[in-house]
N, C-alpha and C positions, 0 to 999 in steps of 0.2 A: 658403399663407395664405388664410384665409376672408375673402372680400370683404365679407360681411355684417358681420363683426366690425369691419372697418375703418370702414365707414359708420356703424355705431351708436355707436362711441366716438370716431371721428376719429383714432385711433392704431392702428397695427398690433398685433396680438395674437401673442405668442410661441407657436410651435407646441409643444404639450406632448409630441409623439411622441418626440423625442430623450430627454427626461427619463424617459419610461416605459420606453424601451429600455434606458437606463442602469440603472434599478431592476431590470429583468428580468435583467440580467447578474449581479446579486448574489443572485438568488433561490436558485440551487443551493447557494451557500455558506451562505446563511441557513438553509436546510433542514438542512445538515450540522451547523452550529453548534447549531441547536436540538436536533438529535438528541443531540449530545454533552452539552449542558446538561441535557436531560431524563434522560439516563442517570444523571448524578450527583444531580440533584434527587430522583429517585425511589429513590435508594439501590440501584440495580441492581448496583453493584460487588460487593456481598457474594455475588451468585450466580456471579461469575466468579472465584472463589477455589479454590485447590487443596483446601482443607478441605471446601468445599461439594461439589465434584465427587466426592471420595472417599467422602463421606457417602452420596451418592445413586447411586453407580456401579452397584449391582446393579439399581436401578430403570431406569436408562438402558440397561443391557444388555438388559433385558426389553423395553423400548419399541422398541429397534432390531430385536430379533429378531422382534417381532410386526408391525412396519411398516418394513421395511428401507429401501425406496427412498423412501418419504415422509420417513423420518428423515434420510436422506442429503440430500434436497432441502432440508429445513428447516435442517439443520446448515450446508450451504453458503450458504444465503441469510442466515442469522444471521451467519456469519463475514464475508460481504461487507458487510452493513450495519454491523457493528461496526468493520470496517476503514475504511469510508467515513466513519463518525462519529469516527474516530481515537480510539476507546475503548481504554484499556489492558486487556489480557486475552487477547491473541492466543496467548501461550504456553500458558495454561490450556486454551484451546479446541483448540490443536494437540495437546496431550496427550490431551484428551478424544476427538478424532478418531481418534488411534491406538488408544486404548483400546477404543472401541465399534465401529470399522470395520476395525481391523487396520492394519498399517503401510502397506501399499501403497495401499489405497483411501483410508485416512485422509489420507495425503500428497496424493493426487490431489484430494480434496475441499477440503483446506486451501489448496492452491495455487490452485485454481479460485476459491474464495471470496475469498482475499486479493487475487488479481489483479483480479477484478471490482471489489472495493471500492476498491482503489488507483486504478483507472482512473476511478472516480467522483470521487475527490478531485482527480485530475489535471485532468479536464475542467472541474470546477467552478472550480478555481483559475485555469486558463487563461482561462476565459470572463470571470471577474470582475476579475482583478488584473493580467493580463499587460501591458496597455497602460499602466496606472498606474505599475507598477514600472519599465517601460522608460523612462518620462519622468523619473522621480525618481532613478533609479540608473543612468543610461545609461553613466556612466564605468566603474565597477568591474564592473557587470553585463555591459557590452559586451565587456570583456576576457575575462571568465570564459566568457561565452556562446560566443565564437569557438572556444575549445578544446573546450568541451563538445559543441558541435554537430558538430564534425569527428569526434569519437570518442565519440558519445553512447552507443552500445551497450556499448562497452568500459567506460566509466565507470559506467554503470548496473549492469552485471554485478558490478563490484567493490563498489559500494555495497550491492547486494543480498546478495552472498555474504558479505561481512565487515560485521558490524553496527557500523560506525564511528559512525553517526548514527542517531537514532530513526527507526523505520519511517515514521511520519507525515511527518517532514521530507523524507525521500527521495521520498515520494509527491508532494509539491507543488513542490519546487525545479525539477525538469525542466520543469514547466509554464511557469515564468518564463524558461526558457532556450531556448524554441522547439523542444524535442525533439518529433519527430513521434509521434503516438499509436501507430503500428505499432511503432516502435522501443521506445517505453516499455513496451508490452505484452510484447514479446519479452524485453526485459531483465528485467522484473519476473517473468515466468513462469519463465524459466530460472534466474534468480538466487536465487529463494527455495526452489527444490527441495531443495538439500542440507540447509539448516537445518531445513526442515519435515520432511524424512525422518528426521533425527536425533531430533527431539522426538516425532514420531509413533511411532517405534520404542520410545522410552522409555515413551510412553503405552501401547503395546501390552502391556507387561508390568505395567501399573499394577494390574490386578485381583489378580494374584498377589502383588504387594508389599503391597497393602492387606490381603490375607488373612492375611499373617504380621506385620502391624503395622509395615511399613517404608514409607518415603517415597521417591519417585523422585529420582534424581540430576539436578537441573536444570542442573548445570554440566557435563553430559556433552559438550556441544558444544565445551567448552574442553579436553577431553582431547587430548593430543598426537596420538593415532592418528586423531582425527576432525578436529581443527582444522588440522593440517598439510596434509592433502589439500584442504581448503576453501581455505586460503591459496594452495595450488598452483594451484587453479582460478582464483583471483583474479589471480594473476600471469600465468596463461595468457591471461586476458581482456585484460590490458594489453599483450600482444605487439603488436597492431596500432598502439597508441599509440607504443610504442618504435620500431617500424619506421618510422612516418611521421616521427618526430622525427629518426631517424638519416638518413633519406632527404633531409629538408629541410636538415639540417646539411651534407650532402655534395652538395647541389645535384642530387639524383637524382629528386626528387619530380616526378611528372607531373600535369598538370591532370586 
């Protein structure tokens, strides 16, 4: 407390530092929400449509051929930003990545961009809201948090492998449950590879489909020959959870 302030007014003056720190906690979230609002206000959604992509596919191919690594860097950065802003359009961008960069490199760029963007959302949410949610929802959150923390990587892999919930929701919930950043990065990075690879491979043949007037099959990931192996990976990710549950039930779990 400043002594001069006490002498001049006769009363102690509240320290504004805690209030400033509190506001700074919400700054990253405010930036991300501003980005999302700006995306819709500027009408940028029309540029993230399948029709727009197919219309300009030849131009995009030419740009990538002329400036390959610059294009790859810009693509990954844009993917990361749009993921951080929670903008819908990841599917179209993934198809585009496979189309102009090929299946393997396209998958790598998509996974990198999506992971970086998801980590941005995770860190912003954890910084701004974690303590608030813990105080207001200590009951149900505490019960859920205990199981999630013990098996965080397994649960994350399942949520990433099988799209049970929106991608943006899976980005922020782990932040409220105390999941370590390292676990979050690993679970996100590995978990989104299969789906990204499938859609990048669909995008890889997009030029040929457009040339003959056809559209890509966006439901390809739900084909049994693709979905069943992904579900198998999800079940494999749950093996540690089942093992711990079995060990606990039989009194075999060790600290």
